[in-house]
DRENVEX-800605 format. One record per atom (N, C-alpha, C): z, y negated, x negated; residue in three letters. Coordinates in steps of 0.2 Angstrom, whole numbers, plus 2048, in hexadecimal, padded with zeros to 3 digits. Atoms other than C-alpha are relative to their C-alpha. Last residue first. Layout:
<atoms>
ZYXALA...
</atoms>
This chain:
<atoms>
7FB8047F8LYS8027957CFLYS801807802LYS7F77FC804VAL7FC7A17BDVAL8047FB805VAL7FF7F9800ALA7EA79B7C4ALA8068047FFALA8008007FALYS7EC7897C6LYS801806803LYS7F98037FELYS7F17857B3LYS7FF805808LYS7FE7FA802ASN7E17917AFASN8097FD803ASN8037FA7FFLEU7D67857B7LEU804806800LEU7FE8007F6ALA7DF7757B3ALA7FF806802ALA7F9802801LYS7DF77B79ELYS802800808LYS7FF7FB800GLN7CA7807A4GLN80A802800GLN8037FC7FATYR7C57707A8TYR804807800TYR7FE8037FBGLU7CE76779AGLU7FF803806GLU7FA7FD802LYS7C677378CLYS8077FE807LYS7FC7F9801LEU7B876E794LEU8068037FFLEU8018007F5LEU7BA75B794LEU800808801LEU7FD8027FCARG7BB75F781ARG8037FF808ARG7FD7F9803ALA7AE76877DALA8067FE805ALA8027FA7FAALA7A475978AALA8048067FEALA7FE8017FAILE7AB74D77FILE800805803ILE7F77FE800SER7A775576FSER8027FD804SER7FB7F9800ASP796757777ASP8068027FEASP8008017F9TRP79474277DTRP8018097FDTRP8067FB7FDGLY79573E76DGLY802802805GLY8038007F9LEU7A072C76CLEU7FC805801LEU7FD8007FCGLU7A872F75BGLU801801807GLU7FC7FD801LYS79F73274ELYS808801804LYS8017F8804LYS78F72D751LYS806805802LYS8047FC7FCMET79571F75CMET7FD8047FFMET7FB7FC7FBLYS7A071A74DLYS7FC801805LYS7FD7FA800ILE79071B743ILE807802804ILE8037FA7FFTYR78771074CTYR8028067FDTYR8017FE7F7GLY793702750GLY7FE807800GLY7F97FF800ALA79770173AALA7FF804809ALA8027FB805ARG782700738ARG806801802ARG8057FA7FCGLY7836F2745GLY800805800GLY7FB7FF7FALEU7936E773DLEU7FA808805LEU7FA7FE802LYS78C6E872BLYS803802808LYS8027FA800LYS77B6E4733LYS8038057FFLYS8047FE7FAARG7826D373AARG7FD808801ARG7FC8007FEGLU78B6D072BGLU800804806GLU7FA7FA804GLU77E6D1720GLU805803804GLU8007FC7FDLYS7766C572CLYS8028057FELYS7FD7FC803ASN7816B972BASN7FB806801ASN800801808ARG77C6A7732ARG8008067FBARG8068027FFLEU77A6AF745LEU7FE7FF7F9LEU8047FD800LEU78A6B7742LEU7F97FF800LEU7FE7FB808TYR7946A973DTYR7FA804801TYR803803806ILE78C69F749ILE7FD8027FDILE8067FF7FFILE7906AB758ILE7FC7FB7FAILE8027F9804LYS7A16AC751LYS7F9800800LYS7FD7FD806GLU7A669A753GLU7FE8057FDGLU802805802ALA79F696763ALA7FE8017F9ALA8067FE7FELEU7A76A476BLEU7FB7FF7FDLEU7FF7FA803LEU7B769C764LEU7FA804800LEU804800807GLU7AF68D76BGLU8048047FCGLU808803803PRO7AB69377BPRO8017FF7F9PRO7FE804808ASN7C069C77CASN7F97FE7FFASN8008057FFGLU7C06A878CGLU8007F67FEGLU8038037FAPRO7C76B6786PRO8007F9803PRO7FD8017F8GLU7CE6B8775GLU7FA7FD805GLU7FB809801ILE7C16BD768ILE804802809ILE7FC7FF7FCLEU7BC6D1762LEU8047F7800LEU7F8806804ILE7AF6D1753ILE8027FF807ILE8008057FCGLY7A46E2753GLY8047FA800GLY8067FD7FBTHR7A36F374BTHR8007F8804THR8007FC805LYS7B16EB73BLYS7F8803805LYS802804806ASN7B76DC73FASN7FB8057FDASN803807801ASN7BF6E274EASN8017FF7FAASN7FC800807ASP7BC6F5751ASP7FF7F87FEASP804804806ILE7B56F5762ILE8057FE7FCILE8077FC800ALA7B7705770ALA7FE7FD7FBALA7FF7F8803GLU7CB70276DGLU7F7803800GLU7FC7FF805SER7CA6F2770SER8018067FCSER8057FF806LEU7C06F177DLEU8047FF7FALEU8017F8806ALA7CD6FB787ALA7FC7FD7FDALA7FF7F77FDGLY7D16E9793GLY7FE8047F9GLY7FE7FF7F8VAL7CE6D878CVAL8008087FFVAL7FC7FB800ASP7CA6D477AASP8027FF805ASP7F98057FFSER7B86C777CSER805808800SER7FC7FE7F9SER7AB6D0774SER8057FD802SER7F98057FFILE79F6CA767ILE801803806ILE7FD8007FBLEU7926D975FLEU8087FB802LEU7F9803803ALA7866DE750ALA8037FC80AALA800806800LYS7796E9755LYS8087FD801LYS7FD800808LYS7786FB74FLYS7FC7F6802LYS805802803PHE76B700760PHE8007FC7F7PHE8097FC800ALA77470E763ALA7FD7FA7FEALA7FE7F8807TYR787705760TYR7F78027FFTYR802807808ILE77D6F476CILE8038067FCILE807801801ILE77B70377AILE8007FC7F9ILE8047FC804PRO78D709778PRO7FA8017FEPRO7FC7FE805VAL7976FB77CVAL7F98067FDVAL805802804ILE78B6F778BILE8047FF7F8ILE8067FC801GLY794705794GLY7FB7FE7FCGLY8078017FFSER7A46F9792SER7FA8057FESER8047FE800GLN7B76FC796GLN7F97FE801GLN7FD7F8802SER7C36F67A1SER7FD8017FASER8037F9801ALA7BD6E47A0ALA805805802ALA7FF7FA7FEGLU7C16D17A4GLU7FC8077FFGLU7F88007FEARG7BE6C27A0ARG804802800ARG7FD7FA7FATYR7AF6C9796TYR8077FA801TYR7FB8067FEPRO7A56BD789PRO803802806PRO7FB7FD7F9MET79B6CD785MET8067FB800MET7F9802800VAL78E6C7778VAL801802805VAL7FF8007F8VAL7806D1771VAL8077FB7FFVAL7F77FF7FDILE7796CB75FILE801800804ILE7FE801802SER7676C9758SER8088027FCSER7F9808800ALA7616CE764ALA8018017FAALA802809801ARG74D6D6765ARG8067F9800ARG80480180AGLN7526E9763GLN8007F7801GLN7FE7FE804PHE75F6E7773PHE7FE7FE7FAPHE7FA805800TYR7546DE77ETYR8048017FBTYR804806803GLN7456EA77DGLN8067FB7FDGLN804803806PRO74F6F977DPRO7FF7FA7FFPRO7FD802801ILE7536F5791ILE8008017FAILE801807801GLU7436F7797GLU8057FC7FDGLU805802805ASN743709796ASN7FF7FA800ASN7FF7FF808GLU75270A7A0GLU7FA8007FAGLU7FF7F5802PRO74E7027AEPRO8028027FBPRO8057FC803LEU7546EF7B1LEU8008067FFLEU7FC7FA802TYR75B6E67C2TYR7FB8027F9TYR8017F97FBLYS7576D77C0LYS8018047FBLYS7FD8017FAASN7576C47B9ASN7FF808805ASN8067FB7FEILE74D6C47A8ILE805802806ILE7FB7FD7F8ILE7536B27A2ILE7FC807803ILE8037FD7FBGLU74C6AB791GLU803806804GLU7FD7FA7FCSER75469E78BSER7FB801801SER7FF7FD806ASN75168F77DASN804806803ASN807800804SER74A68478BSER8008047FASER8047FC7FCALA75868A796ALA7F98007FCALA7FE7F7802ILE76668578AILE7FA803805ILE8047FF809GLU75B671787GLU804809800GLU8077FE803LYS75B67179DLYS8008017F7LYS803806804THR76C67479DTHR7F88027FFTHR805800802LEU7726867A4LEU7FB7FA7FFLEU7FF801808LEU7826807A7LEU7FA8027FDLEU7FC808805GLU7806797B8GLU7FE7FF7F5GLU806803800ARG7756887BEARG8037F87FCARG802802807TYR7826937BATYR7FD7FC7FFTYR7F8804802PRO7896967CAPRO8007FE7F9PRO8018077FCASN7766997D1ASN8067FD7FCASN7FE805804LEU7746A87C5LEU8017F9800LEU8018097FCASP7786B47D2ASP8027FD7F8ASP7F9805801GLY7766C87C9GLY7FF7F7802GLY8008047F8GLU7696D27C1GLU8077FC801GLU7FA7FD7FCGLY7696D47AEGLY7FE7FD807GLY8037FA7FDALA7626CE79EALA803804804ALA7FD7FD7FCILE7656BE795ILE7FD804804ILE8007FA7FCILE75F6BB787ILE8057FF804ILE7FB7FA7FALEU7646AC77DLEU7FA802803LEU8047FF7FBLYS75A6A376DLYS805804806LYS7FF7F8800TYR76169A760TYR7FD801806TYR8067FD7FDASP760689755ASP802808804ASP8077FC802MET76E68274BMET7FE804808MET8027FE809LYS77E67774ALYS7F8805800LYS7FD808804LYS77F66B75BLYS8008047F8LYS806804802SER77767C765SER8007F97FDSER8057FE807VAL785684761VAL7FB7FF800VAL7FD800807ILE79267C76BILE7FD7FF7FCILE804809801LYS78567977ALYS8058017F9LYS808800802LEU78468E778LEU7FF7F6800LEU800801805ALA79768F77AALA7F87FF7FCALA7FB805806LYS798688789LYS7FD8027F9LYS806805802LEU78969578ELEU8037FA7FFLEU8027FF806LEU7966A4789LEU7F87F8800LEU7FC801805ILE7A369E794ILE7FA8007F9ILE7FF8077FFASP79769D7A4ASP8037FE7F8ASP807803802LEU7906B07A0LEU8027F67FELEU7FE802803GLY7A26B87A1GLY7FA7FA800GLY804801805LYS7A06C57A7LYS7FF7FB7FBLYS7F97FE806TYR7AF6C57B2TYR7FB8007F9TYR7FC806803HIS7A36B87BEHIS8028037F9HIS7FC8007FBLEU7966C57C0LEU8067FB7FDLEU7FB8087FFILE7856C77B9ILE805801804ILE8018037F8ARG77E6DA7B7ARG8077FA7FEARG7FA7FC7FCGLY77C6DF7A4GLY8027FB807GLY8017FC7FAPHE7786D6795PHE804804808PHE7FC7FD7FBPHE7796C678CPHE7FD806804PHE8017FF7F9LEU76F6C477BLEU806802806LEU7FB7FD7FBILE76E6B976EILE800805808ILE8008007FATHR7606B4763THR807804801THR7F98027FCASN7626AD753ASN7FD802807ASN7FE801802PRO74F6B574CPRO8057FB804PRO8028087FFGLU7496C1757GLU8067FB7FBGLU7FA8037FEGLU74D6D4751GLU7FC7F97FFGLU7FC802804LYS73C6DE751LYS8057FA803LYS7FC8067FEILE7326E875FILE8067FE7F8ILE806804804ARG7236F3756ARG8057F9804ARG7FF802805GLU732701754GLU7FA7FA801GLU808802804ASP732702766ASP8007FE7FAASP801804804LYS74370D76DLYS7F77FF7FELYS8038057FFTRP74171477CTRP7FE7FB7FATRP8067FD800ARG748725777ARG7FC7FA802ARG805803805LEU75571A76ELEU7F9803802LEU806806801PHE75D718781PHE7FB7FD7FAPHE8047FC7FDPHE76572A77FPHE7F97FA803PHE804800804GLU772722773GLU7FA802806GLU8038047FDMET77D71B780MET7F98007FCMET802802802SER78C727778SER7FB7FD804SER8047FC807GLY79C72A783GLY7F87FB7FEGLY8088007FCTYR7A871F789TYR7F98027FETYR803806802PRO7B8726781PRO7FA800805PRO8067FD802PHE7C273178BPHE7FD7FD7FDPHE803807802VAL7D572E78EVAL7FB8027FCVAL8027FD808LEU7DE73C799LEU7F97F97FFLEU808806802ILE7E87347A8ILE7FE8027FAILE8097FA7FBLYS7F37477B3LYS7FB7F97FCLYS8017F7806ASN8047437A6ASN7F9801803ASN8037FF804GLU8037317AAGLU7FF8047FEGLU7FE7FE808PRO8097317BAPRO7FA8027FBPRO8017F77FFILE7FF7277C8ILE8048027FCILE8027FF7FAILE8027137CAILE800809802ILE7FD8037FBLEU80870D7BBLEU802801809LEU7FB7FF801GLY7FF7197B0GLY8047FE807GLY7FF7FC7FBLEU7F07117B5LEU806805802LEU8008037FCGLU7F67037A9GLU7FE805808GLU7FB8037FFLYS7FA70F79CLYS8007F9807LYS7FB7FB7FELYS7EB71A79ELYS8087FA801LYS8017FF7F8LEU7E170979ELEU803806802LEU7FF8067FBLYS7E770378ELYS801803807LYS7F57FE7FEGLU7E6715787GLU8027F9804GLU7FB803803GLY7D471478AGLY8077FF802GLY8047FE809HIS7C371C793HIS8057FA7FCHIS800807802VAL7CE7227A4VAL7FC8007F7VAL80280280AILE7CD7357A8ILE8007F7801ILE8048057FFVAL7D77397B8VAL7FF7FE7F9VAL7FF804806ARG7DE74B7B9ARG7FB7FB801ARG7FD7FC806GLY7E37577C6GLY8007FB7FBGLY8047FE808ALA7DA74A7D2ALA8078037FDALA8037F87FFLYS7E17497E6LYS7FD8047FALYS7FC7FB7FELYS7EA73A7E3LYS7FE806800LYS7FA801804ASN7DF7307D7ASN805805803ASN8017FA805LEU7D07337E2LEU8068007FBLEU8007FA7FFALA7DA7297F0ALA7FE8057FBALA7FC7FF7FEARG7DE71C7E6ARG801809803ARG7FA7FD807ASN7CF7197DFASN807805800ASN8037F97FFVAL7C57197EFVAL8048037FAVAL8017FA7FDPHE7CF70C7F4PHE8008067FEPHE7F57FE800ILE7D17017E4ILE800805805ILE8007FD807ALA7BC7037E6ALA8078037FFALA8027F77FEILE7BC6FE7F8ILE8028047FAILE7FA7FB7FBLYS7C66EF7F3LYS7FF805802LYS7FA7FE805GLY7BA6EA7E3GLY806801804GLY8037F9804ARG7AA6EC7EEARG8088017FDARG8047F87FCILE7B16E07FAILE8018067FFILE7FB7FF7FALYS7B86D37EFLYS801805804LYS8047F97FDGLU7B06D67DEGLU805800806GLU8068017FAGLY7B36C47D6GLY7FD804806GLY8018047FDPRO7BF6CB7C9PRO7FC7FB804PRO802806803HIS7BD6DB7C7HIS8007FD803HIS8098027FFALA7C56E87CFALA8007FC7FCALA7FE8047FBALA7D56F37C8ALA7F87FE802ALA7F97FE7FCILE7D67027BDILE8017FC805ILE7FA807802ASP7C47027B9ASP806800803ASP804803807HIS7B77127B2HIS8077F87FFHIS8008047FCGLN7C07217BCGLN8017F87FAGLN800806808THR7BD7307B6THR7FE7FA807THR8028077FEVAL7C373C7C5VAL8007FC7F9VAL802803806PHE7C574F7C1PHE7FF7FA803PHE8038057FFILE7CB75C7D2ILE8017FA7F9ILE7FE804805THR7CE76E7CFTHR7FC7F6801THR803801808LYS7C97757E0LYS8057FB7FCLYS7FF7F9806ASN7D377A7F0ASN7FC8007FAASN7F97FF803SER7D37697F5SER8048047FFSER8017FD807ILE7BF7687F8ILE8078017FCILE8027F9803HIS7BD765809HIS7FF8037FCHIS7FD7FD7FDPRO7C975780CPRO7FF808800PRO7FA7FB803LEU7C174F7FELEU804805804LEU8027F5801LEU7AF74F804LEU8088017FDLEU8037FD7FAPHE7B073E80FPHE8018097FDPHE7FB7FF7FBLEU7B9734804LEU802804804LEU7FD7F8804TYR7AC7397F7TYR807802803TYR8007F67FDTRP7A3730800TRP8038027FFTRP7FA7FC7FAPRO7AB7207FBPRO7FF806804PRO8058027F9HIS7A371F7E9HIS803802805HIS7FB8007F9ASN7B071F7DDASN7FD7FD806ASN8008087FFASP7A67247CCASP8067FF806ASP7FF805808LEU7A77347C2LEU7FF7FA801LEU8038077FDPHE7AE73F7CEPHE8017FA7FAPHE7FC805803HIS7B27517C8HIS7FB7FA804HIS8048077FDVAL7B27607D2VAL8027FA7FCVAL800806803VAL7B67707C8VAL7FE7FC805VAL7F97FC800ASP7B87837CEASP8017F97FDASP7FD802805PRO7A677F7D8PRO8058007FFPRO7FC7FF803ASN79F7887E6ASN8037FE7F8ASN7FF803807ILE78F7837E7ILE8078067FEILE8057FB802HIS78D7897F9HIS7FF8027F7HIS7FD7FA7FDLYS79C77F7FDLYS7FE8087FDLYS7FB800807ILE7957707F4ILE803807801ILE803801807ARG7847727FEARG8068027FEARG8017FB800LYS78F77480ELYS7FC8037F9LYS7F97FB800ILE79976480AILE7FE809800ILE7FD800806ILE78875B809ILE8078047FDILE8067FB803GLY78176081AGLY8057FF7F8GLY7FF7FB7FESER79375C822SER7FA8047FBSER7FA7FD804PHE79274A81APHE801809800PHE802804809HIS77F745821HIS8058047FDHIS8067FA800GLY78474E833GLY7FE8007F7GLY7FC7F9802PRO793743835PRO7FA8077FCPRO8037FA7FFASN787735834ASN8058057FFASN7FF7FE7F7THR791724835THR7FE805803THR7FC7FC802SER78E724820SER806802809SER8017FA803LEU77D720821LEU807806801LEU8047FE7FAPHE77F70F829PHE8018097FFPHE7F98027FBALA78F70981BALA7FA805807ALA7FA7FC803THR78371180ETHR802801806THR8027FA7FDLYS773708816LYS803807801LYS8017FF7FBILE77C6F9816ILE7FD806803ILE7F87FF7FBVAL7836FB805VAL7FE7FF808VAL7FE8087FBSER7726FD7FFSER805803804SER7FC805805PRO77170B7EFPRO8027F7804PRO803806803PRO76C7187FBPRO8057FB7FDPRO7FE805800ALA7727277FDALA8017FC7FCALA7FF8057FCLYS769737804LYS8057FA7FALYS8008007F8ILE76D7457FBILE7FE7F97FEILE8028097FDARG76674D7E9ARG8027FF807ARG7FD8017F7ILE77175B7E3ILE7FC7FB803ILE7FE8057FCLEU76B75F7CELEU7FE800809LEU8038007F8ASN76D76C7C5ASN8037FA805ASN7FA8037FBVAL7707697B2VAL7FB7FF808VAL7F87FB7FELYS7687767A7LYS8067FA807LYS8027FC7FDSER75776A7A6SER805805803SER8047F9802ASP75D75C7A0ASP7FE804804ASP7FA7F9802PHE76374D7A8PHE7FA8047FEPHE7FA802803PHE75E7387A9PHE8028097FDPHE7FF803806PHE74A73B7ACPHE8088007FDPHE7FF7FB802LYS7507427BFLYS7FE8007F6LYS8057FE801ASP75072F7C5ASP8028077FAASP7FF801807THR75C72C7D2THR7FB8057FCTHR803804805TYR75772A7E2TYR7FF7FF7F9TYR8057FF802ASP75D7397E9ASP7FA7F97FDASP8058017F7PRO76D7347E8PRO7F98037FDPRO801806801ILE7787407DBILE7FA7FC807ILE8048047FCLEU78174E7DBLEU8007F97FFLEU7FD807800MET7847567CBMET7FC800807MET8068037F9TYR78376A7C8TYR8027F9801TYR7FE8067FDVAL7897727B8VAL7FC7FD807VAL8057FF7F9LYS78C7847B3LYS8027FA803LYS7FC7FF7F9ALA7967807A2ALA7F8801804ALA7FB7FC7FDLYS79178078FLYS800802806LYS8007FC806LYS78177678DLYS8058057FDLYS8057FA7FCALA7847707A0ALA7FC8027F8ALA7FB7FA7FFLEU792766797LEU7FA805803LEU7FB7FC804ALA78875978DALA804807803ALA8037FA804ASN77A75779AASN8048047F8ASN8027FA7FDALA7867537A6ALA7FC8057FBALA7FC7FB7FFLEU78F74579ALEU7FF808805LEU8007FC805GLN77D73F798GLN80A8067FFGLN8087FD805SER77A73D7A7SER8028027FDSER7FC7F9800ALA78D7367AEALA7F98067FFALA7FC7FD802TYR78A7277A2TYR802806802TYR8007FF808GLN77A7227A6GLN8048047FDGLN8067FA7FFILE77C7257BAILE7FF8027F7ILE7F97FA800MET78E71A7B8MET7F9806801MET7FA7FD803ALA78570D7AEALA802805801ALA7FF803807SER7737097B6SER8068047FESER803802803ARG76F7157C6ARG8027FA7FDARG8057FC806GLY7737227D1GLY7FB7FB7FBGLY806807804TYR78471B7D6TYR7FA8027FDTYR8058037FBLEU78872B7E0LEU7FF7FA7FELEU800807802SER78F7357D1SER7FA7FC804SER8038037FACYS7957467D4CYS8027F97FECYS801806802LEU7987537C7LEU7FE7FC805LEU8038067FDLEU79B7647CCLEU8027FB7FFLEU8008057FEILE79F7747C0ILE7FE7FA804ILE8078037FCILE79E7847C1ILE8047F9800ILE8028037F8PRO7AD78A7B4PRO7F97FE803PRO80180A803THR7A97977A5THR8007FC808THR80B8017FCLYS7B17A77AFLYS8027F87FBLYS804800807SER7C37AC7A4SER7F77FF802SER800801808LEU7D07A67ACLEU7FC8007FALEU800805804LEU7CA7A27BCLEU8018007FALEU804802801HIS7C67B47BEHIS8007F77FEHIS8037FD806LYS7D57BC7BALYS7F87FC800LYS7FB805803ARG7E07AF7C7ARG7FB8037F9ARG800806801GLU7D47B67D3GLU8017FD7FBGLU8067FD802LYS7D67CA7CELYS7FE7F7800LYS8027FC809SER7E87C87CDSER7FA7FE800SER800807803ARG7E77BE7DFARG7FF8007F8ARG807804803THR7DD7CC7E4THR8027FA7FETHR806800803GLY7E97DA7E1GLY7FC7FB7FFGLY7FD80280AILE7F97D17E4ILE7F98037FDILE7FE7F9802SER7F17D27F8SER8027FD7F9SER8077FC804LYS7EE7C2800LYS8038057FDLYS8067FE7FCGLY7F57BA812GLY7FC8057FAGLY8058057FDASN8037B280AASN7F8802802ASN7FC808800ILE8087BE7FEILE7FB7FB803ILE803805800LYS8037D1802LYS8047F9801LYS7FB8057FFARG8097E37FBARG7FB7F7802ARG803806803ILE7FA7F07FAILE8067F8802ILE7FF8087FBMET800800800MET8007FA7FCMET
</atoms>
């Protein structure tokens, strides 16, 4: 006679434990923001994990296939980038039941949410028996992101509550999040290499003299106004060219974009597909990140990949990604005078720019490789599964 505990035979439970302890886990990664930094990050992690495990990837149907290696099993769903279309589709229960059915068919051991899309809240009740990991890129909403920021905080809290482990990209962020959730469930992983951008590098494009790049979404916390104020000072000392490359509202900066600055600027105010991005880094003498606030930044690894000198505000955990005066120059935020001083210094010192660029590239190769990140993450997955198996 086989004894039963909670409706399961001891023999059955023993087999399940052995199964969890010995098998290579089936991993479901979820990334429903299908363009820009989020999918760049998610795809590179998926590609590295797929070398050693069975990996499925839940992505929007509009996401470009080129991001992924053939070993990654893509699950494409309708998840529009438009907020209005997303809200409309959220009222359709049949849409979510279809997604849940596909997840149950895969029967993953680990479900890892790589962003904080609101739709994950519909999935959580149906995967409560799974080992859940969450990557939280930002602990708090960025200044100026009102509605979106509040939604992000709400989703983060729900995901963190259900997660067995939460991943952040810096020790400072771990301490900050540790005020909200138990610190022993927080893991620190670096933001991995963005070396894949080099596939679109054009050797015919050369660095242009005295050229400053401001790259990425144009939002208040990114500090474009601080850079424009600094350039007013720079213009009194030397010639320069500014490239602003990224989507966002430029109207708040019109007053600072004086006729003099505008005449020395090239503005590409649109969403930039991946194959267009490398040319701006290749042309730049330096890249400037005058942020008021940040957690981490996916732009830093791109800068490293193209061996460019970097000036950044010392905010969030950026000091953990940038070694001051070695792979970049860190300065206090919201200080146009100091920013101008450092811009002038780097534009006038080609050897220093090269030195910083080389050191950043070496750091990327040594510390930000996706294979090593994936190997460590697989160990954490297995550790969590083992702990679950012996309960």
